[in-house]
N, C-alpha and C positions, 0 to 999 in steps of 0.2 A: 126509808122504813125497811128493807129487803135488801139485801147485800147480795147474795148468790143463791144457789139451789144446794143445799145443805144433802137431800137423800132425795132417791127415787127408786121404785119397787118395782119389780118382773116376774109375772106368774110364768112356771116354767113347769114342762113336764116332769122330768128325770133331776131330782136336786142335786145327785152325788155328779152325774156326768156337767150339769153347770157349771155347780163348783169348781170342777177339773177343766173350763174352758176359760174360765173366768179366771182361776190360777196360771195357766197358759199364757193369761194376758200381763201377769207380774202383778195383779191386784192382790191384797193382805186379807184373809180371810179373817174376820175379828171375832166372829161367833157364830154358831150353832145351833138352834132348838132343834135336836130332830124330833120330838113328839109333834111340833109344831110343823117338820117340814118346812122348815126355813134356815137363812143363811145371810151372812149380813159382811160386805167387806169394805174396808176402808180403802180408800182412793184419795193418792196424793198428801204433802204434807199437810197442808190443815183439816186431813181428815174427814172429807166428805162421803158419802155412805151409798152402796148399791144393795139393798134388798132382795134377796131372791124367795119365794112363796112359792111351793111343787101344788099343782091344784089338785084337786081332788081324780079319783077315776072317771072320767065320764065328761069333766069338766074343759071346756073349749081355754085354752091358750090364745088371749088377744094379740099380736103380736105390736109392738111397741117399736119406740125408736129413741135413743138418745147419743149424745157427743161426748167425747173426750177431749179434752184441750190437751195438747200437746207439741213440743217445740218445733221448729220448721226443720232440723235437722232428722229427728225422727220420723215426723212426716214424709218428708223426702225417702227415708228407707223403709217404711210401714208396708207398703204391697211386700217387696222382697221378705221381711219380716214374719209377715201373714203368712203368707206362701209357707216360709220355710217351717213354721206350725201348723200348718197344713187346716188353714180358718178359711171359711170359704168367704169370695170378694165375688160380689156380681158381674155377672160377665158385662153387662151395659147398665150403668148409672146415668141418668139425667141425659142418654144416647151418647156417652162415650164409653169406648172399651178403657178397662181399668190399668192402662200404662203407665199412669204419672198421678198425682196428685189432682184433680178440679178447682176447678173456683169460682166461689160462687160471687158475683161481682158487684150483687148491692152490698153488702155486708163491707166492704171484700174478704172474703177467708177461703183456705185453703184446705182440702178436703178430701179425706178416702172414706169410703164406704166398706162394711163387711160385714157378716150374719154368724148370730151366735145359733146353737143347737137346735134354739125352739124358734128360729124364724126370725127373731129381733132384729132390727136394722141399728146396725152401731156404726159410729163415724170417727176418727180421728179428725181433730179439726184446729188449726192454727188462725187466730185472726192477723190477718194483713195493715200495716202500717200506712199502706196508701189511702188515697182518698177512692169511694165506693164509684162506681160507674153504673147507674140506675137504669138497667139492663135485667131482663129475666134469662140471660144468657149465663151457660156456663161452658168455662173453658178452660183448656189444660193448663197447668201452672206454666210450663214452659211458653205459653202463649200470652200469658197474663204480663208475664215479666217482658217478653218482647214488645208488643204492642198498647198497653193499658197501664202497667205499672205507674204509679206517680200521675197519672193524663187527668184522672178527677172528673169527668163528666159530669158536673150535678144535673144536666137535665133529665126529668123523668120522662118515659118514654112509655 
């Protein structure tokens, strides 16, 4: 019955700052409701949606996480692209310095993490066509390609 995730919403401290950030990522602002302090962005050709809602003064923003699906060529260029846009990249994600994409071996998927102005954890993610390796380990993409690609260790550890 469920085919995909159509929309997700985030609470933000400053709507204008957040709109600017998500435009910087290349998202298309679809609609803004000023009196309700909300904005909606379309994502991709299927028009999935990201909604932003500014919190009231004194209300806390709970940090969330979500991932954008990207093509491998874009993922490989994403760290430099994010740095050029002065977007915060965590100095250490899963014990790895962000020098290249990492791979979640059990999926397998390659990804790069970054942070929005509200502290939300965002991710660029590319699913890999290789067989999963059922370990909780995180490896760099270059290590995956050298040591694990298409080996498909099916043993769960």
